[in-house]
mmCIF file of the N, C-alpha and C atoms, coordinates in Angstrom:
data_MODEL
# 
_entry.id   MODEL 
# 
loop_
_atom_site.group_PDB 
_atom_site.id 
_atom_site.type_symbol 
_atom_site.label_atom_id 
_atom_site.label_alt_id 
_atom_site.label_comp_id 
_atom_site.label_asym_id 
_atom_site.label_entity_id 
_atom_site.label_seq_id 
_atom_site.pdbx_PDB_ins_code 
_atom_site.Cartn_x 
_atom_site.Cartn_y 
_atom_site.Cartn_z 
_atom_site.occupancy 
_atom_site.B_iso_or_equiv 
_atom_site.pdbx_formal_charge 
_atom_site.auth_seq_id 
_atom_site.auth_comp_id 
_atom_site.auth_asym_id 
_atom_site.auth_atom_id 
_atom_site.pdbx_PDB_model_num 
ATOM 1   N N  . MET A 1 1  ? 0.843  -1.193 0.000   1.00 0.00 ? 1  MET A N  1 
ATOM 2   C CA . MET A 1 1  ? 0.000  0.000  0.000   1.00 0.00 ? 1  MET A CA 1 
ATOM 3   C C  . MET A 1 1  ? 0.885  1.253  0.000   1.00 0.00 ? 1  MET A C  1 
ATOM 4   N N  . ALA A 1 2  ? 0.557  2.196  -0.838  1.00 0.00 ? 2  ALA A N  1 
ATOM 5   C CA . ALA A 1 2  ? 1.340  3.433  -0.935  1.00 0.00 ? 2  ALA A CA 1 
ATOM 6   C C  . ALA A 1 2  ? 1.182  4.275  0.317   1.00 0.00 ? 2  ALA A C  1 
ATOM 7   N N  . ASN A 1 3  ? 2.223  4.978  0.673   1.00 0.00 ? 3  ASN A N  1 
ATOM 8   C CA . ASN A 1 3  ? 2.195  5.855  1.828   1.00 0.00 ? 3  ASN A CA 1 
ATOM 9   C C  . ASN A 1 3  ? 1.270  7.028  1.532   1.00 0.00 ? 3  ASN A C  1 
ATOM 10  N N  . ALA A 1 4  ? 0.228  7.213  2.359   1.00 0.00 ? 4  ALA A N  1 
ATOM 11  C CA . ALA A 1 4  ? -0.759 8.269  2.134   1.00 0.00 ? 4  ALA A CA 1 
ATOM 12  C C  . ALA A 1 4  ? -0.113 9.654  2.153   1.00 0.00 ? 4  ALA A C  1 
ATOM 13  N N  . ALA A 1 5  ? 0.890  9.845  2.986   1.00 0.00 ? 5  ALA A N  1 
ATOM 14  C CA . ALA A 1 5  ? 1.552  11.151 3.069   1.00 0.00 ? 5  ALA A CA 1 
ATOM 15  C C  . ALA A 1 5  ? 2.251  11.494 1.758   1.00 0.00 ? 5  ALA A C  1 
ATOM 16  N N  . LEU A 1 6  ? 2.774  10.492 1.072   1.00 0.00 ? 6  LEU A N  1 
ATOM 17  C CA . LEU A 1 6  ? 3.480  10.744 -0.195  1.00 0.00 ? 6  LEU A CA 1 
ATOM 18  C C  . LEU A 1 6  ? 2.526  10.999 -1.350  1.00 0.00 ? 6  LEU A C  1 
ATOM 19  N N  . SER A 1 7  ? 1.295  10.491 -1.252  1.00 0.00 ? 7  SER A N  1 
ATOM 20  C CA . SER A 1 7  ? 0.345  10.667 -2.354  1.00 0.00 ? 7  SER A CA 1 
ATOM 21  C C  . SER A 1 7  ? -0.624 11.815 -2.106  1.00 0.00 ? 7  SER A C  1 
ATOM 22  N N  . GLN A 1 8  ? -0.497 12.485 -0.976  1.00 0.00 ? 8  GLN A N  1 
ATOM 23  C CA . GLN A 1 8  ? -1.363 13.612 -0.642  1.00 0.00 ? 8  GLN A CA 1 
ATOM 24  C C  . GLN A 1 8  ? -1.063 14.803 -1.559  1.00 0.00 ? 8  GLN A C  1 
ATOM 25  N N  . LYS A 1 9  ? -2.118 15.402 -2.103  1.00 0.00 ? 9  LYS A N  1 
ATOM 26  C CA . LYS A 1 9  ? -1.949 16.593 -2.958  1.00 0.00 ? 9  LYS A CA 1 
ATOM 27  C C  . LYS A 1 9  ? -1.763 17.815 -2.070  1.00 0.00 ? 9  LYS A C  1 
ATOM 28  N N  . LEU A 1 10 ? -0.707 18.578 -2.341  1.00 0.00 ? 10 LEU A N  1 
ATOM 29  C CA . LEU A 1 10 ? -0.376 19.764 -1.553  1.00 0.00 ? 10 LEU A CA 1 
ATOM 30  C C  . LEU A 1 10 ? -0.306 20.989 -2.455  1.00 0.00 ? 10 LEU A C  1 
ATOM 31  N N  . THR A 1 11 ? -0.526 22.158 -1.867  1.00 0.00 ? 11 THR A N  1 
ATOM 32  C CA . THR A 1 11 ? -0.487 23.408 -2.617  1.00 0.00 ? 11 THR A CA 1 
ATOM 33  C C  . THR A 1 11 ? 0.852  24.109 -2.397  1.00 0.00 ? 11 THR A C  1 
ATOM 34  N N  . PRO A 1 12 ? 1.554  24.432 -3.475  1.00 0.00 ? 12 PRO A N  1 
ATOM 35  C CA . PRO A 1 12 ? 2.836  25.134 -3.341  1.00 0.00 ? 12 PRO A CA 1 
ATOM 36  C C  . PRO A 1 12 ? 2.637  26.570 -2.844  1.00 0.00 ? 12 PRO A C  1 
ATOM 37  N N  . SER A 1 13 ? 3.593  27.072 -2.070  1.00 0.00 ? 13 SER A N  1 
ATOM 38  C CA . SER A 1 13 ? 3.578  28.481 -1.662  1.00 0.00 ? 13 SER A CA 1 
ATOM 39  C C  . SER A 1 13 ? 3.752  29.327 -2.919  1.00 0.00 ? 13 SER A C  1 
ATOM 40  N N  . SER A 1 14 ? 3.477  30.628 -2.808  1.00 0.00 ? 14 SER A N  1 
ATOM 41  C CA . SER A 1 14 ? 3.616  31.505 -3.986  1.00 0.00 ? 14 SER A CA 1 
ATOM 42  C C  . SER A 1 14 ? 5.058  31.513 -4.486  1.00 0.00 ? 14 SER A C  1 
ATOM 43  N N  . THR A 1 15 ? 6.020  31.424 -3.571  1.00 0.00 ? 15 THR A N  1 
ATOM 44  C CA . THR A 1 15 ? 7.437  31.407 -3.953  1.00 0.00 ? 15 THR A CA 1 
ATOM 45  C C  . THR A 1 15 ? 7.770  30.147 -4.747  1.00 0.00 ? 15 THR A C  1 
ATOM 46  N N  . LEU A 1 16 ? 7.315  28.997 -4.258  1.00 0.00 ? 16 LEU A N  1 
ATOM 47  C CA . LEU A 1 16 ? 7.560  27.727 -4.943  1.00 0.00 ? 16 LEU A CA 1 
ATOM 48  C C  . LEU A 1 16 ? 6.775  27.653 -6.252  1.00 0.00 ? 16 LEU A C  1 
ATOM 49  N N  . ALA A 1 17 ? 5.565  28.204 -6.256  1.00 0.00 ? 17 ALA A N  1 
ATOM 50  C CA . ALA A 1 17 ? 4.705  28.162 -7.455  1.00 0.00 ? 17 ALA A CA 1 
ATOM 51  C C  . ALA A 1 17 ? 5.350  28.864 -8.648  1.00 0.00 ? 17 ALA A C  1 
ATOM 52  N N  . LYS A 1 18 ? 6.209  29.869 -8.382  1.00 0.00 ? 18 LYS A N  1 
ATOM 53  C CA . LYS A 1 18 ? 6.889  30.568 -9.476  1.00 0.00 ? 18 LYS A CA 1 
ATOM 54  C C  . LYS A 1 18 ? 7.830  29.631 -10.233 1.00 0.00 ? 18 LYS A C  1 
ATOM 55  N N  . ILE A 1 19 ? 8.228  28.535 -9.582  1.00 0.00 ? 19 ILE A N  1 
ATOM 56  C CA . ILE A 1 19 ? 9.171  27.598 -10.192 1.00 0.00 ? 19 ILE A CA 1 
ATOM 57  C C  . ILE A 1 19 ? 8.481  26.347 -10.727 1.00 0.00 ? 19 ILE A C  1 
ATOM 58  N N  . ILE A 1 20 ? 7.556  25.773 -9.932  1.00 0.00 ? 20 ILE A N  1 
ATOM 59  C CA . ILE A 1 20 ? 6.942  24.502 -10.342 1.00 0.00 ? 20 ILE A CA 1 
ATOM 60  C C  . ILE A 1 20 ? 5.488  24.635 -10.784 1.00 0.00 ? 20 ILE A C  1 
ATOM 61  N N  . GLY A 1 21 ? 4.934  25.835 -10.721 1.00 0.00 ? 21 GLY A N  1 
ATOM 62  C CA . GLY A 1 21 ? 3.525  26.023 -11.081 1.00 0.00 ? 21 GLY A CA 1 
ATOM 63  C C  . GLY A 1 21 ? 2.653  25.991 -9.839  1.00 0.00 ? 21 GLY A C  1 
ATOM 64  N N  . SER A 1 22 ? 1.424  26.474 -9.962  1.00 0.00 ? 22 SER A N  1 
ATOM 65  C CA . SER A 1 22 ? 0.563  26.638 -8.787  1.00 0.00 ? 22 SER A CA 1 
ATOM 66  C C  . SER A 1 22 ? -0.418 25.493 -8.569  1.00 0.00 ? 22 SER A C  1 
ATOM 67  N N  . SER A 1 23 ? -0.459 24.512 -9.477  1.00 0.00 ? 23 SER A N  1 
ATOM 68  C CA . SER A 1 23 ? -1.398 23.399 -9.292  1.00 0.00 ? 23 SER A CA 1 
ATOM 69  C C  . SER A 1 23 ? -0.939 22.503 -8.145  1.00 0.00 ? 23 SER A C  1 
ATOM 70  N N  . THR A 1 24 ? -1.912 21.822 -7.515  1.00 0.00 ? 24 THR A N  1 
ATOM 71  C CA . THR A 1 24 ? -1.571 20.935 -6.405  1.00 0.00 ? 24 THR A CA 1 
ATOM 72  C C  . THR A 1 24 ? -0.713 19.780 -6.904  1.00 0.00 ? 24 THR A C  1 
ATOM 73  N N  . VAL A 1 25 ? 0.241  19.365 -6.078  1.00 0.00 ? 25 VAL A N  1 
ATOM 74  C CA . VAL A 1 25 ? 1.181  18.295 -6.430  1.00 0.00 ? 25 VAL A CA 1 
ATOM 75  C C  . VAL A 1 25 ? 1.423  17.417 -5.207  1.00 0.00 ? 25 VAL A C  1 
ATOM 76  N N  . THR A 1 26 ? 1.874  16.192 -5.459  1.00 0.00 ? 26 THR A N  1 
ATOM 77  C CA . THR A 1 26 ? 2.339  15.360 -4.352  1.00 0.00 ? 26 THR A CA 1 
ATOM 78  C C  . THR A 1 26 ? 3.774  15.791 -4.041  1.00 0.00 ? 26 THR A C  1 
ATOM 79  N N  . ARG A 1 27 ? 4.270  15.384 -2.900  1.00 0.00 ? 27 ARG A N  1 
ATOM 80  C CA . ARG A 1 27 ? 5.645  15.724 -2.531  1.00 0.00 ? 27 ARG A CA 1 
ATOM 81  C C  . ARG A 1 27 ? 6.626  15.201 -3.594  1.00 0.00 ? 27 ARG A C  1 
ATOM 82  N N  . GLY A 1 28 ? 6.391  13.986 -4.069  1.00 0.00 ? 28 GLY A N  1 
ATOM 83  C CA . GLY A 1 28 ? 7.254  13.385 -5.092  1.00 0.00 ? 28 GLY A CA 1 
ATOM 84  C C  . GLY A 1 28 ? 7.246  14.161 -6.398  1.00 0.00 ? 28 GLY A C  1 
ATOM 85  N N  . GLU A 1 29 ? 6.060  14.616 -6.810  1.00 0.00 ? 29 GLU A N  1 
ATOM 86  C CA . GLU A 1 29 ? 5.963  15.410 -8.036  1.00 0.00 ? 29 GLU A CA 1 
ATOM 87  C C  . GLU A 1 29 ? 6.703  16.741 -7.877  1.00 0.00 ? 29 GLU A C  1 
ATOM 88  N N  . ALA A 1 30 ? 6.610  17.344 -6.688  1.00 0.00 ? 30 ALA A N  1 
ATOM 89  C CA . ALA A 1 30 ? 7.294  18.611 -6.427  1.00 0.00 ? 30 ALA A CA 1 
ATOM 90  C C  . ALA A 1 30 ? 8.809  18.437 -6.518  1.00 0.00 ? 30 ALA A C  1 
ATOM 91  N N  . VAL A 1 31 ? 9.315  17.336 -5.947  1.00 0.00 ? 31 VAL A N  1 
ATOM 92  C CA . VAL A 1 31 ? 10.755 17.052 -6.006  1.00 0.00 ? 31 VAL A CA 1 
ATOM 93  C C  . VAL A 1 31 ? 11.187 16.898 -7.455  1.00 0.00 ? 31 VAL A C  1 
ATOM 94  N N  . LYS A 1 32 ? 10.416 16.128 -8.236  1.00 0.00 ? 32 LYS A N  1 
ATOM 95  C CA . LYS A 1 32 ? 10.758 15.902 -9.639  1.00 0.00 ? 32 LYS A CA 1 
ATOM 96  C C  . LYS A 1 32 ? 10.759 17.220 -10.420 1.00 0.00 ? 32 LYS A C  1 
ATOM 97  N N  . LYS A 1 33 ? 9.745  18.055 -10.205 1.00 0.00 ? 33 LYS A N  1 
ATOM 98  C CA . LYS A 1 33 ? 9.667  19.334 -10.926 1.00 0.00 ? 33 LYS A CA 1 
ATOM 99  C C  . LYS A 1 33 ? 10.839 20.237 -10.566 1.00 0.00 ? 33 LYS A C  1 
ATOM 100 N N  . LEU A 1 34 ? 11.220 20.250 -9.283  1.00 0.00 ? 34 LEU A N  1 
ATOM 101 C CA . LEU A 1 34 ? 12.365 21.062 -8.878  1.00 0.00 ? 34 LEU A CA 1 
ATOM 102 C C  . LEU A 1 34 ? 13.636 20.577 -9.552  1.00 0.00 ? 34 LEU A C  1 
ATOM 103 N N  . TRP A 1 35 ? 13.864 19.253 -9.538  1.00 0.00 ? 35 TRP A N  1 
ATOM 104 C CA . TRP A 1 35 ? 15.075 18.705 -10.170 1.00 0.00 ? 35 TRP A CA 1 
ATOM 105 C C  . TRP A 1 35 ? 15.070 18.939 -11.671 1.00 0.00 ? 35 TRP A C  1 
ATOM 106 N N  . ASP A 1 36 ? 13.893 18.855 -12.293 1.00 0.00 ? 36 ASP A N  1 
ATOM 107 C CA . ASP A 1 36 ? 13.805 19.162 -13.734 1.00 0.00 ? 36 ASP A CA 1 
ATOM 108 C C  . ASP A 1 36 ? 14.240 20.607 -13.978 1.00 0.00 ? 36 ASP A C  1 
ATOM 109 N N  . TYR A 1 37 ? 13.810 21.510 -13.083 1.00 0.00 ? 37 TYR A N  1 
ATOM 110 C CA . TYR A 1 37 ? 14.183 22.925 -13.196 1.00 0.00 ? 37 TYR A CA 1 
ATOM 111 C C  . TYR A 1 37 ? 15.692 23.101 -13.013 1.00 0.00 ? 37 TYR A C  1 
ATOM 112 N N  . PHE A 1 38 ? 16.252 22.427 -11.996 1.00 0.00 ? 38 PHE A N  1 
ATOM 113 C CA . PHE A 1 38 ? 17.703 22.520 -11.755 1.00 0.00 ? 38 PHE A CA 1 
ATOM 114 C C  . PHE A 1 38 ? 18.485 22.088 -12.999 1.00 0.00 ? 38 PHE A C  1 
ATOM 115 N N  . LYS A 1 39 ? 18.069 20.962 -13.584 1.00 0.00 ? 39 LYS A N  1 
ATOM 116 C CA . LYS A 1 39 ? 18.788 20.405 -14.735 1.00 0.00 ? 39 LYS A CA 1 
ATOM 117 C C  . LYS A 1 39 ? 18.603 21.259 -15.985 1.00 0.00 ? 39 LYS A C  1 
ATOM 118 N N  . LYS A 1 40 ? 17.358 21.710 -16.218 1.00 0.00 ? 40 LYS A N  1 
ATOM 119 C CA . LYS A 1 40 ? 17.064 22.532 -17.394 1.00 0.00 ? 40 LYS A CA 1 
ATOM 120 C C  . LYS A 1 40 ? 17.886 23.821 -17.377 1.00 0.00 ? 40 LYS A C  1 
ATOM 121 N N  . ASN A 1 41 ? 18.083 24.380 -16.197 1.00 0.00 ? 41 ASN A N  1 
ATOM 122 C CA . ASN A 1 41 ? 18.791 25.655 -16.063 1.00 0.00 ? 41 ASN A CA 1 
ATOM 123 C C  . ASN A 1 41 ? 20.253 25.482 -15.660 1.00 0.00 ? 41 ASN A C  1 
ATOM 124 N N  . ASP A 1 42 ? 20.726 24.234 -15.686 1.00 0.00 ? 42 ASP A N  1 
ATOM 125 C CA . ASP A 1 42 ? 22.133 23.923 -15.405 1.00 0.00 ? 42 ASP A CA 1 
ATOM 126 C C  . ASP A 1 42 ? 22.601 24.530 -14.072 1.00 0.00 ? 42 ASP A C  1 
ATOM 127 N N  . LEU A 1 43 ? 21.863 24.229 -12.999 1.00 0.00 ? 43 LEU A N  1 
ATOM 128 C CA . LEU A 1 43 ? 22.134 24.847 -11.704 1.00 0.00 ? 43 LEU A CA 1 
ATOM 129 C C  . LEU A 1 43 ? 22.935 23.967 -10.743 1.00 0.00 ? 43 LEU A C  1 
ATOM 130 N N  . GLN A 1 44 ? 23.234 22.734 -11.147 1.00 0.00 ? 44 GLN A N  1 
ATOM 131 C CA . GLN A 1 44 ? 24.092 21.905 -10.288 1.00 0.00 ? 44 GLN A CA 1 
ATOM 132 C C  . GLN A 1 44 ? 25.501 22.453 -10.352 1.00 0.00 ? 44 GLN A C  1 
ATOM 133 N N  . ASP A 1 45 ? 26.143 22.555 -9.199  1.00 0.00 ? 45 ASP A N  1 
ATOM 134 C CA . ASP A 1 45 ? 27.510 23.070 -9.135  1.00 0.00 ? 45 ASP A CA 1 
ATOM 135 C C  . ASP A 1 45 ? 28.427 22.189 -9.974  1.00 0.00 ? 45 ASP A C  1 
ATOM 136 N N  . LYS A 1 46 ? 29.304 22.796 -10.731 1.00 0.00 ? 46 LYS A N  1 
ATOM 137 C CA . LYS A 1 46 ? 30.188 22.036 -11.634 1.00 0.00 ? 46 LYS A CA 1 
ATOM 138 C C  . LYS A 1 46 ? 31.179 21.157 -10.859 1.00 0.00 ? 46 LYS A C  1 
ATOM 139 N N  . LYS A 1 47 ? 31.711 21.667 -9.741  1.00 0.00 ? 47 LYS A N  1 
ATOM 140 C CA . LYS A 1 47 ? 32.707 20.917 -8.974  1.00 0.00 ? 47 LYS A CA 1 
ATOM 141 C C  . LYS A 1 47 ? 32.083 19.896 -8.043  1.00 0.00 ? 47 LYS A C  1 
ATOM 142 N N  . ASN A 1 48 ? 30.969 20.247 -7.407  1.00 0.00 ? 48 ASN A N  1 
ATOM 143 C CA . ASN A 1 48 ? 30.303 19.346 -6.470  1.00 0.00 ? 48 ASN A CA 1 
ATOM 144 C C  . ASN A 1 48 ? 28.834 19.244 -6.854  1.00 0.00 ? 48 ASN A C  1 
ATOM 145 N N  . LYS A 1 49 ? 28.491 18.169 -7.558  1.00 0.00 ? 49 LYS A N  1 
ATOM 146 C CA . LYS A 1 49 ? 27.145 17.987 -8.103  1.00 0.00 ? 49 LYS A CA 1 
ATOM 147 C C  . LYS A 1 49 ? 26.062 17.911 -7.025  1.00 0.00 ? 49 LYS A C  1 
ATOM 148 N N  . ARG A 1 50 ? 26.469 17.734 -5.769  1.00 0.00 ? 50 ARG A N  1 
ATOM 149 C CA . ARG A 1 50 ? 25.482 17.683 -4.682  1.00 0.00 ? 50 ARG A CA 1 
ATOM 150 C C  . ARG A 1 50 ? 24.986 19.071 -4.293  1.00 0.00 ? 50 ARG A C  1 
ATOM 151 N N  . ASN A 1 51 ? 25.628 20.105 -4.807  1.00 0.00 ? 51 ASN A N  1 
ATOM 152 C CA . ASN A 1 51 ? 25.230 21.475 -4.505  1.00 0.00 ? 51 ASN A CA 1 
ATOM 153 C C  . ASN A 1 51 ? 24.404 22.057 -5.641  1.00 0.00 ? 51 ASN A C  1 
ATOM 154 N N  . ILE A 1 52 ? 23.389 22.835 -5.267  1.00 0.00 ? 52 ILE A N  1 
ATOM 155 C CA . ILE A 1 52 ? 22.521 23.496 -6.239  1.00 0.00 ? 52 ILE A CA 1 
ATOM 156 C C  . ILE A 1 52 ? 22.724 24.993 -6.096  1.00 0.00 ? 52 ILE A C  1 
ATOM 157 N N  . ASN A 1 53 ? 23.055 25.664 -7.205  1.00 0.00 ? 53 ASN A N  1 
ATOM 158 C CA . ASN A 1 53 ? 23.232 27.110 -7.207  1.00 0.00 ? 53 ASN A CA 1 
ATOM 159 C C  . ASN A 1 53 ? 21.891 27.782 -7.481  1.00 0.00 ? 53 ASN A C  1 
ATOM 160 N N  . ALA A 1 54 ? 21.585 28.830 -6.741  1.00 0.00 ? 54 ALA A N  1 
ATOM 161 C CA . ALA A 1 54 ? 20.321 29.545 -6.920  1.00 0.00 ? 54 ALA A CA 1 
ATOM 162 C C  . ALA A 1 54 ? 20.428 30.533 -8.077  1.00 0.00 ? 54 ALA A C  1 
ATOM 163 N N  . ASP A 1 55 ? 19.386 30.558 -8.899  1.00 0.00 ? 55 ASP A N  1 
ATOM 164 C CA . ASP A 1 55 ? 19.266 31.634 -9.884  1.00 0.00 ? 55 ASP A CA 1 
ATOM 165 C C  . ASP A 1 55 ? 18.323 32.671 -9.265  1.00 0.00 ? 55 ASP A C  1 
ATOM 166 N N  . ALA A 1 56 ? 17.937 33.681 -10.014 1.00 0.00 ? 56 ALA A N  1 
ATOM 167 C CA . ALA A 1 56 ? 17.092 34.753 -9.472  1.00 0.00 ? 56 ALA A CA 1 
ATOM 168 C C  . ALA A 1 56 ? 15.759 34.222 -8.940  1.00 0.00 ? 56 ALA A C  1 
ATOM 169 N N  . ALA A 1 57 ? 15.197 33.210 -9.607  1.00 0.00 ? 57 ALA A N  1 
ATOM 170 C CA . ALA A 1 57 ? 13.910 32.654 -9.175  1.00 0.00 ? 57 ALA A CA 1 
ATOM 171 C C  . ALA A 1 57 ? 14.047 31.816 -7.901  1.00 0.00 ? 57 ALA A C  1 
ATOM 172 N N  . LEU A 1 58 ? 15.178 31.126 -7.753  1.00 0.00 ? 58 LEU A N  1 
ATOM 173 C CA . LEU A 1 58 ? 15.365 30.238 -6.597  1.00 0.00 ? 58 LEU A CA 1 
ATOM 174 C C  . LEU A 1 58 ? 15.858 30.952 -5.341  1.00 0.00 ? 58 LEU A C  1 
ATOM 175 N N  . LEU A 1 59 ? 16.499 32.094 -5.497  1.00 0.00 ? 59 LEU A N  1 
ATOM 176 C CA . LEU A 1 59 ? 17.072 32.803 -4.353  1.00 0.00 ? 59 LEU A CA 1 
ATOM 177 C C  . LEU A 1 59 ? 16.053 33.058 -3.231  1.00 0.00 ? 59 LEU A C  1 
ATOM 178 N N  . PRO A 1 60 ? 14.829 33.553 -3.551  1.00 0.00 ? 60 PRO A N  1 
ATOM 179 C CA . PRO A 1 60 ? 13.854 33.749 -2.474  1.00 0.00 ? 60 PRO A CA 1 
ATOM 180 C C  . PRO A 1 60 ? 13.429 32.427 -1.822  1.00 0.00 ? 60 PRO A C  1 
ATOM 181 N N  . LEU A 1 61 ? 13.424 31.358 -2.589  1.00 0.00 ? 61 LEU A N  1 
ATOM 182 C CA . LEU A 1 61 ? 13.035 30.046 -2.071  1.00 0.00 ? 61 LEU A CA 1 
ATOM 183 C C  . LEU A 1 61 ? 14.125 29.471 -1.170  1.00 0.00 ? 61 LEU A C  1 
ATOM 184 N N  . PHE A 1 62 ? 15.371 29.547 -1.605  1.00 0.00 ? 62 PHE A N  1 
ATOM 185 C CA . PHE A 1 62 ? 16.502 28.999 -0.845  1.00 0.00 ? 62 PHE A CA 1 
ATOM 186 C C  . PHE A 1 62 ? 16.904 29.895 0.314   1.00 0.00 ? 62 PHE A C  1 
ATOM 187 N N  . GLY A 1 63 ? 16.836 31.220 0.102   1.00 0.00 ? 63 GLY A N  1 
ATOM 188 C CA . GLY A 1 63 ? 17.282 32.163 1.117   1.00 0.00 ? 63 GLY A CA 1 
ATOM 189 C C  . GLY A 1 63 ? 18.797 32.330 1.153   1.00 0.00 ? 63 GLY A C  1 
ATOM 190 N N  . LYS A 1 64 ? 19.498 31.685 0.210   1.00 0.00 ? 64 LYS A N  1 
ATOM 191 C CA . LYS A 1 64 ? 20.958 31.815 0.095   1.00 0.00 ? 64 LYS A CA 1 
ATOM 192 C C  . LYS A 1 64 ? 21.365 31.424 -1.318  1.00 0.00 ? 64 LYS A C  1 
ATOM 193 N N  . LYS A 1 65 ? 22.630 31.647 -1.655  1.00 0.00 ? 65 LYS A N  1 
ATOM 194 C CA . LYS A 1 65 ? 23.086 31.442 -3.039  1.00 0.00 ? 65 LYS A CA 1 
ATOM 195 C C  . LYS A 1 65 ? 23.256 29.979 -3.431  1.00 0.00 ? 65 LYS A C  1 
ATOM 196 N N  . GLN A 1 66 ? 23.420 29.089 -2.444  1.00 0.00 ? 66 GLN A N  1 
ATOM 197 C CA . GLN A 1 66 ? 23.639 27.679 -2.763  1.00 0.00 ? 66 GLN A CA 1 
ATOM 198 C C  . GLN A 1 66 ? 23.108 26.798 -1.639  1.00 0.00 ? 66 GLN A C  1 
ATOM 199 N N  . ILE A 1 67 ? 22.513 25.664 -2.026  1.00 0.00 ? 67 ILE A N  1 
ATOM 200 C CA . ILE A 1 67 ? 22.082 24.670 -1.042  1.00 0.00 ? 67 ILE A CA 1 
ATOM 201 C C  . ILE A 1 67 ? 22.676 23.317 -1.443  1.00 0.00 ? 67 ILE A C  1 
ATOM 202 N N  . THR A 1 68 ? 22.626 22.353 -0.526  1.00 0.00 ? 68 THR A N  1 
ATOM 203 C CA . THR A 1 68 ? 22.995 20.992 -0.895  1.00 0.00 ? 68 THR A CA 1 
ATOM 204 C C  . THR A 1 68 ? 21.714 20.258 -1.277  1.00 0.00 ? 68 THR A C  1 
ATOM 205 N N  . MET A 1 69 ? 21.846 19.187 -2.030  1.00 0.00 ? 69 MET A N  1 
ATOM 206 C CA . MET A 1 69 ? 20.662 18.435 -2.449  1.00 0.00 ? 69 MET A CA 1 
ATOM 207 C C  . MET A 1 69 ? 19.890 17.894 -1.243  1.00 0.00 ? 69 MET A C  1 
ATOM 208 N N  . PHE A 1 70 ? 20.556 17.775 -0.097  1.00 0.00 ? 70 PHE A N  1 
ATOM 209 C CA . PHE A 1 70 ? 19.914 17.260 1.103   1.00 0.00 ? 70 PHE A CA 1 
ATOM 210 C C  . PHE A 1 70 ? 18.985 18.283 1.752   1.00 0.00 ? 70 PHE A C  1 
ATOM 211 N N  . GLU A 1 71 ? 19.089 19.537 1.351   1.00 0.00 ? 71 GLU A N  1 
ATOM 212 C CA . GLU A 1 71 ? 18.229 20.597 1.891   1.00 0.00 ? 71 GLU A CA 1 
ATOM 213 C C  . GLU A 1 71 ? 16.914 20.731 1.113   1.00 0.00 ? 71 GLU A C  1 
ATOM 214 N N  . VAL A 1 72 ? 16.808 20.099 -0.037  1.00 0.00 ? 72 VAL A N  1 
ATOM 215 C CA . VAL A 1 72 ? 15.623 20.223 -0.884  1.00 0.00 ? 72 VAL A CA 1 
ATOM 216 C C  . VAL A 1 72 ? 14.367 19.789 -0.131  1.00 0.00 ? 72 VAL A C  1 
ATOM 217 N N  . GLY A 1 73 ? 14.422 18.676 0.568   1.00 0.00 ? 73 GLY A N  1 
ATOM 218 C CA . GLY A 1 73 ? 13.252 18.180 1.301   1.00 0.00 ? 73 GLY A CA 1 
ATOM 219 C C  . GLY A 1 73 ? 12.748 19.163 2.336   1.00 0.00 ? 73 GLY A C  1 
ATOM 220 N N  . GLY A 1 74 ? 13.653 19.774 3.079   1.00 0.00 ? 74 GLY A N  1 
ATOM 221 C CA . GLY A 1 74 ? 13.273 20.753 4.087   1.00 0.00 ? 74 GLY A CA 1 
ATOM 222 C C  . GLY A 1 74 ? 12.643 21.991 3.473   1.00 0.00 ? 74 GLY A C  1 
ATOM 223 N N  . ILE A 1 75 ? 13.189 22.424 2.350   1.00 0.00 ? 75 ILE A N  1 
ATOM 224 C CA . ILE A 1 75 ? 12.638 23.591 1.648   1.00 0.00 ? 75 ILE A CA 1 
ATOM 225 C C  . ILE A 1 75 ? 11.223 23.279 1.162   1.00 0.00 ? 75 ILE A C  1 
ATOM 226 N N  . LEU A 1 76 ? 11.030 22.077 0.626   1.00 0.00 ? 76 LEU A N  1 
ATOM 227 C CA . LEU A 1 76 ? 9.694  21.696 0.173   1.00 0.00 ? 76 LEU A CA 1 
ATOM 228 C C  . LEU A 1 76 ? 8.727  21.591 1.351   1.00 0.00 ? 76 LEU A C  1 
ATOM 229 N N  . ALA A 1 77 ? 9.184  21.067 2.466   1.00 0.00 ? 77 ALA A N  1 
ATOM 230 C CA . ALA A 1 77 ? 8.312  20.934 3.648   1.00 0.00 ? 77 ALA A CA 1 
ATOM 231 C C  . ALA A 1 77 ? 7.774  22.294 4.077   1.00 0.00 ? 77 ALA A C  1 
ATOM 232 N N  . LYS A 1 78 ? 8.602  23.325 3.957   1.00 0.00 ? 78 LYS A N  1 
ATOM 233 C CA . LYS A 1 78 ? 8.182  24.681 4.345   1.00 0.00 ? 78 LYS A CA 1 
ATOM 234 C C  . LYS A 1 78 ? 7.305  25.349 3.293   1.00 0.00 ? 78 LYS A C  1 
ATOM 235 N N  . ASN A 1 79 ? 7.347  24.846 2.064   1.00 0.00 ? 79 ASN A N  1 
ATOM 236 C CA . ASN A 1 79 ? 6.648  25.520 0.962   1.00 0.00 ? 79 ASN A CA 1 
ATOM 237 C C  . ASN A 1 79 ? 5.513  24.726 0.344   1.00 0.00 ? 79 ASN A C  1 
ATOM 238 N N  . LEU A 1 80 ? 5.128  23.618 0.960   1.00 0.00 ? 80 LEU A N  1 
ATOM 239 C CA . LEU A 1 80 ? 3.967  22.842 0.507   1.00 0.00 ? 80 LEU A CA 1 
ATOM 240 C C  . LEU A 1 80 ? 2.987  22.720 1.670   1.00 0.00 ? 80 LEU A C  1 
ATOM 241 N N  . LYS A 1 81 ? 1.749  23.072 1.429   1.00 0.00 ? 81 LYS A N  1 
ATOM 242 C CA . LYS A 1 81 ? 0.726  22.977 2.487   1.00 0.00 ? 81 LYS A CA 1 
ATOM 243 C C  . LYS A 1 81 ? -0.463 22.174 2.002   1.00 0.00 ? 81 LYS A C  1 
# 
């Protein structure tokens, strides 16, 4: 049986919606959309692929110029309701 928490539809905050869209998404879909955005815009750090560099759209979401891939979950937790 699938985990109900993972299949729950959540609404992105206005900051997150600017990147992944405003329609409701599951946590997994939000992660995939964020990673698609990172890859499309070539935001993975060249030297350390575990780091994500913020562009102008991501800066308000991250609150700093660079995060590690391990911080993505926490950022989503704060921006999905």
